[in-house]
C-alpha positions in Angstrom: 14.4 12.7 10.0 17.4 12.8 8.1 16.9 12.4 4.3 20.1 12.4 2.1 19.9 13.9 -1.8 23.0 13.0 -3.9 24.9 16.1 -5.4 23.6 17.0 -9.4 20.3 15.5 -8.6 16.6 16.9 -8.3 14.9 16.5 -4.9 10.9 16.9 -4.3 9.4 17.6 -1.3 5.5 17.2 -0.3 3.2 18.3 1.8 0.5 15.8 2.5 -2.2 16.5 5.5 -4.3 13.7 6.6 -7.8 14.3 6.4 -8.5 17.3 3.9 -10.9 17.8 1.6 -10.2 18.5 -1.0 -6.7 16.7 -0.9 -3.9 19.1 0.7 -4.6 22.1 -0.9 -2.0 24.2 0.1 1.6 24.6 2.0 4.2 26.9 3.0 8.2 25.7 2.5 10.3 26.6 5.3 14.2 26.5 5.1 16.0 26.8 8.3 13.0 28.9 9.1 12.9 30.9 5.7 10.2 30.6 3.8 10.9 29.7 0.4 8.0 28.5 -1.5 3.8 29.1 -0.7 0.5 28.7 -2.3 1.7 24.8 -3.2 2.0 21.0 -1.5 5.5 20.6 -3.7 8.4 21.6 -4.0 10.9 20.6 -6.9 14.9 21.8 -6.4 16.3 21.2 -9.8 20.2 20.6 -9.6 20.6 20.4 -5.3 24.2 21.8 -4.8 25.5 21.9 -1.3 23.8 24.9 -0.6 20.3 23.2 -0.8 21.0 21.9 2.4 18.9 22.6 6.1 15.9 22.1 7.5 13.0 21.6 5.8 9.1 22.0 7.2 5.7 22.4 5.6 3.1 24.8 6.8 -0.3 25.5 6.6 -3.1 28.2 7.3 -5.1 25.9 9.0 -3.2 22.7 10.1 -0.1 24.0 11.1 3.5 22.9 10.7 5.1 19.7 9.6 8.1 18.5 11.6 11.0 20.1 10.1 13.2 17.2 8.0 17.3 17.4 7.5 18.0 17.6 4.1 21.8 16.5 3.9 23.6 16.7 0.4 26.4 14.0 -0.5 28.8 13.4 -2.9 28.8 13.7 -6.6 25.7 12.1 -8.8 27.0 9.3 -10.8 
């Protein structure tokens, strides 16, 4: 899916798994296939810029990887 975000805003990505105990213990986040953050199920990007545009997904060591989401960066925030 495509997720548009406005340049200059913050972006929070969550990696959620169904039926997990404890709830959502950890995940690795990837952008365009490269690891960008690990050990947490939430990633916050402050002040989004065009360089943040790309395909994002998360991966759990036992539950596998999520579908890829396209983050599209548009215009300036008002």
